[in-house]
N, C-alpha and C positions, 0 to 999 in steps of 0.2 A: 640855587642859583636863581637869582630874580629874573623874571620874563622881561624882555624888551618889547615895549609897547610904541608903535609908530601913530602918530597922530594923523588925522584926516589930510590936513596940508601937505605933510611930509609924503604920504601915500601918492597923493597927486603928483608931487614933484618927481618921486620916483617913476611913476608910469611915464611921465613926460620925456624923462630921461632915456627910458627903455624904447619909447617909440621913436626918438631920434636916433637912437644906435641902429634899430632896424631899418630905418629909411637910408642911413649912410651906408649899411651893409647892401641894402638893394641898389644903392646909387652907383657904389664903387666896386662892390663884388658881383654886380650883374646877377644877383639871384632872383632871376625870373625864368620860367620854364620856357622852353623852345621847341620848335619843330624838330624831331630827330633827323630829318631829311635835310633841314636847313640850317644856318648859322643866324637866327633871329636876333637883331640888336634890341637893346632897351629902347623903349618908345619915350622920347623927349619931349618936353613942351613945344619945342621949336618944331619938331616934326608935325604935332597935332595941329599948330597954328598954320604950317605951311599946306596942310590937309585941307583946312577951312578955305585958305585963300585958292587953292589948285582946284576946286570943286566950282569955282566960279569962272574959271576960265578953260580954254581948249585943251585937250591933251597934246603935249609937244613932242613930236615924234622925229628923231633925225633919222633920215634914209639917203642913200646914194641913188643917184639918176640912173639906175640900170634896171634892166627887165623884171629882177626878183622882187622888187619894191612895187610894182604895179598893181597888184591885188588892193593894197590900201587906197592908192589914188583913185581905182574904179570904184571903191564903196564909199570914198570921200567925195567924188565928183571932182575932182581936182586936188591941189596941195593945200589950200586953204579951206578952213571949215565953211560948211554950206548948210544952210538951214534945210535945203531940198534934198541932201544926201540921204542915203541909207543909214549911214551912222546916226544922222540927227533924227530922221523919221521913224525909223525901225528900233534903233537902240538907245535913243535918247542921251547922246554923248556928241560932243564936238571935237574936232581933231584938226590940229594943224601940222602938216608935214614940212620938215626943214630940210633941204637938201644940203649935206655935208659930207664933201668928197674926201676930207681928212679924217680919218678915224681917231687920231689924236685929239684933236679939236673936238669931235663930237664926245668922246669920254670925258674930256675936261669940263664940257657944258652939263654932262650928266651928273658928274661928281658936285658942280657947284650949284645944281638945282635949276638950271637955265633949260634944260631938256630933261624929260620925264623917261624917256625911251630911246634906246639906239639900236638901229638895225646893223648888226655886225655878223661875223662868222666864227666859226671854231678855228680857223688859221689865225686870226689876228686878235680875238678876244684873251686868249692865253698871253699873249704879248702885252695888252693893255692894262691886264687885270692887276699887277704889281703896283702900277702908277696910280691907281684909284681904289685900292685896297680897302682904305678906311671909309669909303662910301657903301661897302658891301654890295658889289655889283653881282648880279646874278641873271642867267640866263632863264626865261620863262616860256618860251614858245619857239618853235621852230616854223621858219617861213620857206624854205627852199633847200634843195640840193644844188651846189654849183657844179653841173654836168657837162662842162664844155667852155666855160668861159676864159679859162687859163690854159697856157700852153708852153712847151719848151721846144726850141729850134735850135739846129746846130749846123755847121758846115760839114760837107761832106767828108772833110778830112777826120771828123769824128764819127766813126761808124755806130757807136751807141754811147750811152750815159757812162758806161764802165770804161770809157776812154777818155774822161774829161779832165783827169789828173794833170796837173800843171799848166791847164789851159783857161781861158779867160770867159768868165760867165757874167753877163750883165741882166740887172733888173733893178725895179724900183725897189728901194730897201725898205724892209718892215711892211711887205704887201703880200696878199694871197699868191701872188705869183712866186714871191721869194720863198715862201713857205713851201710851195710845191716842189721849187728846185732843190731845197733842202731834204725833201721827203724822198725824190727820186735818187739822189745821190746817196742817203742812207741805204737804200736797197741795195746799191752797188757796194757797200762797205766804204765810201768815200766820205771823208770828214770834211767839214767846211775848210779847214786849213790847207786841204789838198788842193784847192783851187784859187784861182785869182779872181777876186770879186770887183766888178765895177758898179757902184750903186748910183742912181740917177733918183730925181724928185719924183718924176712921172713915169709911168710904163711907156708911154708914147716916145719919151726921150730915149729910153732904151731900144725900143725898136728902130728908131733913126739912127743911132749909132751902130746897131748891128747891120742894119742894112748897108751901111758904109763901111763895113768890113773891121770896124773897131773892137770886136769881141768875137770868141769863137762859139758861144752859146748865149741864147737869151730866152729869159723867162717873162712872160707878159700876157695881155690880154689876148685872146685867140685871134680877134677880128685884124686888128692892124699887124699881128705877127704872120697871118697868113698872107697880107698884103705885100710884106718884107721879102716874102719867098720868091715874087716875081721881079724884086729888084737886085737882091744880092744872087748872084748865080752860084748854083752848088749847095744853096740852103735847103733844109727841109724839116718838117716837124718831126720830133722824137716821141713825144708823149703830150697828152692834156687832160684836163679833168673829165674829157668825154671818156676817157680809158679808166681814170681813177673817180668815178661818179658818185662814190660814197665815203669821199676822203674829207670834203669841206661842205659843212651845213650852215646854212645862213640861219643866225638865231636872233631873236630880239632880247635885249639886256635892260633892266632897270634897277634902281638902288632897291634892295630888300626891304628898307623901311617903307618905299612907296607902295610895295606889294600889301604891306600889314595895314595901311591907311587908306588904299585905293584899289583894293582887289576887284571890287565890282567893276570898275571902270575898265580895268585891264581886261577882265572877262569879256565885257561887251566889245572891247577894242579886238580881242583876238577872235572872238566869234564873228564879228564883221569882217575882219581880214580873211578868214577861212572861206566866209561865202564869196568875197571878191575873188579868190583864188579859184573857187568852183566856177565863176563865172568867166574867168579868164580862159581856164581849160576848155570849157564847153563852147565858149564863143572867142576864138583867138583874136577876132577883130578887135574886142575890146581892149585887150592887152597891147595891140599894135598902136591903136589910137591913142592911147594913154602915154605910151612911151615916145610915139612921135610927137604928141603934145609938149613934152618937156623937153625934148632934144631940139626941136624946131625944124624948119623946112630944109636946112642945109643937110641933115643926117640922111644917108642913103638909105632907100627902103629895104634894099638887100640887107645891110647892116643891121637895121631894126630886127628883121624877121630871123637873122642868124643869131642875134643876141637872145631873143626870145627862146630860140631852139636850145640855147646854152644852160638854161635853168629848168629845173623839175620843181614846180610849185608844190608844196605840200599841204597836208590838213592835219586836223587833229589827232588822228589814228597815227600819223607818222611822227608828230610829237611824242604821243604817248611811247611809240616803239623807240624813238631816240633817247628817251628818258627812263627806258627800261620799265615801262609800266604796261601791264604785268609781264615782267621777263622778257622784254623785246629780243628780237632776233637780230643777228648781225653785229656790227660795231657800234655801240652806243655813245652818247655824249662824253662819258667819263673817259672813255679809251680815246676818242678824238681829241679831247683836251689835254691828254696825258701825252698822246703822240706830238701835236704842236709844241707843247711846254718843252719836252725835250730836246726838240729840233732848235727851238729858240735858245735853249740853255747851251747847246753845244755850239750855236753861233755867237755866243757871248752877247746876246741881246737881251737876256735876262739874267739874274744873278742866283735865282732859286726856283724850286719848284713849288707848285701850288696844288693843295688837295682839290680835285675836280669836283668833289660832292658840295664843297662850300660855294661852287661857282654858278649853283643852279638852284631852282625853286619851282616844284611842281604844284603848288597851291591854285595857280591860275588855270593851267592847263587841266587840273582834275575838276574845275568848276565850270569849263565850257562844256556846253550840252553837246551830245551826241547829235550829229545832223541826221535829219530824217531822209533826206534824198542820197542817192547812190552818187558819190563822189566821181567826176569825169577824170580819171586818172590817166597819165600817159601809158600805154602799152609797155610792158617790161621788154627789155632787150632781148631778142632771140639770138642765141650764141650757136652759129653752125660750124661743124668742122670743115676747114678749108683746105682743098689739095695743097700740098707743098709746093707746088709749082709756082704759087703765088708767092712764097717767100713769108716770112714773119717779121713783125716788128717786136723785138725783145723790150719788154718794159722793165723786168726784174729777173734777177738770175744770171747763170744757172746757180740754183741752190743743191748742194750735194747731200743726199740723205744716205747715210752708210748703214750696211748691214752685216750681222755676224757672218763668218765664213761659212759657206755651204748651207745657208739659212736665209730663210725670208723673214726673219724678226729682226726689226731694226734696233740699231744701238740706241743706247739711251741718250746720248748727246745730240743725236740728232732728232729726238722728239722735239726739242725747243726750236730747232729749223723748220720742222714740219708746221708747228703752230705759226710761226712766222709767216710760212708759204700760205697757210689757211686764211690769216688775217689778211695779207695781202690780196689774195684772191677775192676776199669780201668787199675789200675796198675798190676793187676793179671788177666790177660785176659783169661788164660787157665784153671780156676777154676771154680767152682759151687758157687752160692750165697744161702745159707741155710736160709730158713725163716720158723719160727715156732710160730705160733699165741696161744695166751692165753685170757681167759677171767676170770674175779672175781667171786667168788661163789655168790655175792650179786648183779651181772647184770643179765639182762633179757638174760634168757637162748635161748628163742625162736628166738633171733637175730642172733643167730651162729656168735657171734662177733669173735671168735678166727680165724675160716677160712676167713671171711671178712677182718679182719684186715690184715692177711697175703697177701691176694689178693690186698689190698690197697697199701700195700709198694711195691709189683711187679709191679702195675701199674706205680707208682711213678718213681721207677727206670728204667722202660723201657720208659715211656714217657717222663720225665724230664731230665734224665741223659744217655738215650740211651744204656741202658744195656739190652743186648738181653734176651728175656723172656726165651729162651732154657737153659740159664744158671741158672736159679732159680729152686729151689727144696725144697720140704717140706718133711723133713725126718720124720722117726719115733720118737716117744717120747724116750730120753734118747740118742739120737744120739750126744749130746753134753750137758755139764751141764748148767742149767738154770742161767741167769743173775741175776734175783730177785726173792727171795722166798718169798715176802710179797705182792708186787703189781702186780697183774696179767692182768690188763689192758695194755697189751703190746705186742709187737712182738719181739723175740729174731732173731738176724740176725747174722751170720758167714760166713766168707769166708773160703772155705775148698776145698780140693782135696780128691780123692779117696786115700786110705789108702796104696794101693797097686802101686800109681804112684810116 
């Protein structure tokens, strides 16, 4: 067989064809390595050109005019970039804060490149994600816990959230308060379709209608809702994020392509923000002056102080814990994202669930330097056992945990309910866990099963799920309605706060 020889011009032609095929494979097959923790897109020329242009202008950050966003305003000496600010003099970046109260508008601007970063939260980010999925939005840092800003109130004709079926609930649609209401209903086993919903454009509109008696229950910002209690006779607060203070985390979101090309600027932004949060915690007057300056002279000073008390400003360590780096304690970003996504799916606000791992990026926070000063954090809430004479405000439960007959071994099916109870307790860190043990008439009384079963649940909660024992309390009989009238081989568990808190 005669050998085939390829002349030099043909070799060059074949090499060019091969390079073209490889380029197409990279372009359309996305054959580029990515971070295993994130979903990195291919860097396009348009992204690189946008980067060159963005380095010549201020970082554009969309925030809401609330207390949680004051650290950045402090560090920036106002909303507009300032050459005398710490962002400029210490970190060498310029920042423009844009107040956007409508989260849908903020995310639309993020997707179009008009905004670089959006301040949002784990309640509404899962709702927005499907609408801007193509922009690859990712959370890259935490700036607060919303620990009292939203609440639920009801008329006295509704003793607890368990009694809302068939009643009317009013709130601003697709808001943090809406998500809080969905979550509290889910704890009571109530589906969204079991409630008559009324949606308003703003939370203030919902509060006004509730005060006029147009709804049985209202979910809204805590401050106007508390005022409504003075207007509508017989109305009272049922729950708030002061109870579920680890349910909603404030997070900053950007396009993942922006992290790839502007990570250093975001690291400086995050470092300065945490410095501003430290200043706000150690000198609350700075946060007060910043918020009062944005709100104007018409805002009552008491409202500003109450709003500042309703957020827990966070730092680098909090973000690392939220992103489970390394092995964070409690409920992390992935779980909070999944909880909110599931609630919005049940409410038909979204059509599918997203994978939470692709909605975060840890590159920025891992590059933020560890602060040398000791952060001035708020002291942890101290939970005391309150005498039953004050009564209890039941927030979740009772959850029945069943045991084998004449045994202190929990039934397998109840272990999932125990996990749900533990997760709820972690999301409600400032509450008590009420445990009431029972035993059936045909069980051996000499075994003292009722008390031993309650002690078993207490041990499992503290040992397996790290719920502090001082949060657990065995109330008097009648503190809450029994979960089951037939099978007494059980422990009833509730998440509760003292009635006067």
